[in-house]
N, C-alpha and C positions, 0 to 999 in steps of 0.2 A: 727813694733811690733814683738818681738821675741816669743819664746816658754815660757810657764810657766815652773816652775822648775820640775814639775812631768813629763812634756814631755821629759825631759832629762834623765829620769829614777831615779831621786833623790827624795826620798819620806821621808821627815823628820818625825820623831815621829812614834807612834804605833797605833794611833786612826784613824778611817776612816773619810774622809771628807764628807761634805754635798753634795747635788746635784750639785751646781755650784762651790763648794770650795770657797765660798765668804761670806761676812758678810750678804748678802741678802738671804742666806739659812735660816735665821731666819724670819719667817713669819711677814710681815708688814714693814720691814726695806726697805728703798729706798735710792739710791745714785744718785746724780746728779753732773755732771762736767761742768765747763765752762773753756775752754782752750784758752789762749790768746797768739798768736804768730804773732807779727807785725814787719815788717822791719827786721833789722839785730840785734836788741837789746832787744826787748820785748819778754820774755819767761816766762810766769807765768799763774795763773789761780786760780780757786776756786773749792772746792769739798764740797758738802753738804751731810750730813748723817741725814736722818729722821728716828727716832725710831719707829714711827707709823704714819699712814695717818690722824689721828684725830687732834684735837686741843691740841697741846702740852702744852699750858699754862693751860688749864683746866684739862687735864689728864697727869700730870707730871709723869716722870718715875724715880724710885730710881736710884742713881748713886754714884760712888766714884771716886776719883782722886788719882793718885800716881805720885810722882816727883822723877826721878832718878837724874837729875841735873837741877837746876832751872834757867839756863840762857836762858830765853824765856818769851813769853807773852801768857799765857793761860787765855784769858778774861773769866770771869765768874766763875773761879775756887774757889774763896773764898766762894761764896754762895753755890756751890756744897758741899764744905767741911763742911760748917755750917749746911745746911738743908738736905744734902744727897739726892738731887733730881735735875733734869734738866727740864726746862720749855720751851726750844726752841730746834729746831734742832741744830746740830753741823756743823759749817763751818770751813774748813781748807783753809788757803791761805798763802801769804807771809807776812813777818814781818810788812811792812809798810801799808799793805792793811787790817789790823785788824779792823780799824775804819769803813771802807766802808762795810765790812762783817757784822759788828755789826749793822750798819744802816739797812742793808737788813733784818736781823733777827728781829729787833725791828719793822720795817714796816710790815713784814710778820705776826708777832704776833698781832699787833694792828688791822690788817685788817681782822683777822679771826672772823667769826660770833660767838658771845657770849663773845667777849673781849671788848665790847664797853666801859666798865667802868674801864678797866685796866689802871693803872697809873705808873706801875713799871714793867720793863722786864729785865731779867738777860740773855743777849745773850751769847752763848758759842762759842768762836772763838779760834782756835789753829793756830799756824804758824810755819814755818821754813823760814830761810833766803835764798832766791834763787839768791842773788846778784852776784854770780859768772857768771851765764849765762844770767841773767836778769838785765836790767837797772832798778833797783828797785826804784830809785827816780823818774824816768820818768813814770814808770808804775803806779804810784799813780793816775795819771790823766786817765789812761786807765781802770783801775779796778774800776768800779763804783757800786753804790748801785743797779742799774738795772741789772748788771751782777750777783750780788749776788742773786737777786730775780729769775733770770733765772735758776741758779743752783738749787734753791729750787723748782721751778715750773716744771722743767724737770726731777726731780729725779724719779727713777723707780726701780722696783725689777728686778730679773733675773741676768744674768752675768754682772760683773762690769768691765768696761774698765780699764786697768792698764797701768803702765809705764808713758810716757810723756803726761799725761792728767791732767786737773784740777790743783789742788794744787801741783801736782808732775811735772808740765811741765818743770820747770827750776832747779830742785833739783839735787844734786850730792851725791852719797853714796859710801863709801870706795874708792873714787877717780874715780869711774865709774859713768855712768849716773844712777841716782836714779829715784824715782817717786812714783806713787800710787801702792800699792799692797794689796791683800786681800787673805784670806783663812778661812776655817772653820773646825770644828771637831764635829762629831756626837757621843754622848755617846750611848752605848747599852741600850736597854729597861730595863735591870736588874739594870742599874745605873741611871735610870730616863728618858733616851731617849732624854736628853736635847741637844741643839746645842749651841756651842760657835763660834762666828764669829768675825774676826778682819779685820780692814782696817788700813793701815799705810801710812804715808807721810814720805818717807825716804830721809834724807839729812844730814848724819852723817859720821863719819870716824872711823877707827880702823884697825883691821887685819882680813879680811874676812875669815870666815870658813863656809862651807856649809855641813850640816849634819855631822859635825866633821871633814871634810876634809880641810886641810889648803890651801885653794884656793889662798888667798892673798899672802902668802909667796911663793908659787910655781910659781905664775904668776908674781912675782916681784913687786907688788904694795901694799904697806901697810904703816901704820903710823910709823914714826921714822926710816924708811929705810934711808932717806937722812940725818937725824940728823940735819936738818936746821930749823930755825925759821918759814920758809914758809911752812914746812911740817906739816900740821895741821890736827888734827882729829875733829876740831870744826865743828859745824853744828847744827843739831837738828833732832828729830824725834817725830812725833805725832802718837800715837797708840790709836785707838778707838776699844774697846772690847764690844761686845754685847752678850747677852744670853737670851734664853727664860726660863731659870730656875728662879723660884721665889726666889729672894735673897734680903736680907736687904741691906741698903746702907753700913752698916758696912762690910758685907761680899763682897760687890761689890768693896770696897776699897781693900780688901784682894785679890780679883780676879785681880784688876788692878796691884797690886804689882807683880803678876806672869807674867804680860806682860813684865816687866823689865827683868825677867829671860829669856824669849824668846829672848829679844834684846841681852842679854849677850851671848846667844848661837851663835849668828852670828858673834861675835868678835868685837862688838862695844866697843870703849874706854870710852864712856860717859865722855868726856873731860870737862875741865873747861869752855870752851866756847860753850858747847852744851846744848840745851834745850831738855830734854828727859822726855816726859809727856805721861801719860796714863789716858784715861777716860774709865770707865766701867759702863754699864747700863744694866738694865733688862727690857725686853719688856713684861713680864708676866702680863696679865691683873689684876690678883688678887693682885699684889703689887703696882699698879699705885696709885698715890695720886690724886684722883678724888674730885670734890667739895663736894659730900656727905660725903666722908670719912674724909675730912678735917674739918668737922663740929662736929665730935663726936669721942668718944673713939672707937678705931678700932683695930681689930685683923686680922691677915692674915696668910695663910700658907707660910712657907719658908723652903728651904732646910737647914737642921741642919748642925752644924759645922762638925760633924762626917762624912758627906756625900759630903764634898766640894772637897776632894783631886782629884777626877776624873775631876772636872771642872777646877781645877788649872792646871792639866796636859794638858787639852784641850786648855787652854789659852796660855800656854807656846808654845805648838806645833804650834797653828794657828798664833801666833805672829811671830815666827821664819820663817814659810813658807811664810807669807805675805811679809816679808822683801825680801826674795829670789825672790818672784814674781815681786816685784817692780823693782828689778835689771834685771831680765831675760826679762821682757816685755818692758824695756826702750831701745830706739835706740840712736845712736850717735847724738849729737846735737851741733851745733855751734851757739853762741849767742854774748852777750855783749863783746865789744872790740875784736871781732874775736876769742874769746876763744872757743875751741872745747873740749867737754867731751865725751870720747868714751864709747860705750856700753860694758858691760861685755862680753868677748869673749866666746860666747856660744859654738863655734865649738870645744873648748877645754874642755867642760863640759859634754860631753856625758858620760853615766854611766860607760862604760868600760874604758874610759880614766880617769875618776875620780878615779877609783880603782887604776890605776897606780899612780896617784897623792897621793892617801892615803898612798901607800907603800913608 
């Protein structure tokens, strides 16, 4: 495990971070990882994000989805789009493990006290394809419903492990080792004091830049350098944005759109074969879809359109930094067919050296 990007003196954006600079800076959010490294070819895992510790099916949270490029499998997205809410935790994993993650979410939901009469569950599962380092076909047998349940049951608040963990175990980003990354932004009290937190699963390509510095070009690794068919920016990224600001599902979709702006800041190509997805949700109790509120006409306080711009800025900055953290925290890994993906060379990314690259 390497340094986080701020440990290198690189501090993207203008807003301050939360206590842990993580999605868990928002009260109630918990994250759990299951990392699966077996033999010389299994390099994969699952990451669970719980918006709150209660019964998600009964106390649904408003949510929105944004799609930058739709070459992916975001299970449950159509119901989020239609109803503007999520009713299960979110699990991230690899492309072929989406069904087992969904089984875990369904079983988790059906087992919750109060859900004895539930007949329909909309599990929310995102994925990226880790088949370069992971024998993704063989790992179908290794990634089980039980491991999905373990990710859910071991989820906790506090600092979030990053890099080659959970759903980021076998991922690749900008040609270097990618993984899980997280970051947060805290608005001043004068702007509501709200927190925006982001967690990413990075597995995409492009031309890396960090805080505006053309790192990929200067280090000689970037999309289209070789001008060969095998030089690909394909991959995917899953971005999960959370906030404690009371937002409608309509404005959460707008918040999700800004996650794509943060992705663009890193130099992502959002290529034809990349699945670039953002889920945004609010944990604010006053906007939750509880059983009582679903039975009657209901009004609730929400941040008005005119006050959203600071939250948009926070979403952009936290997404950008979460992607950098996913790279900086990941180590070199050898996996399927003996392929080795190297870590981003942090020894060339110290702040004073970065200034030289900038020039």
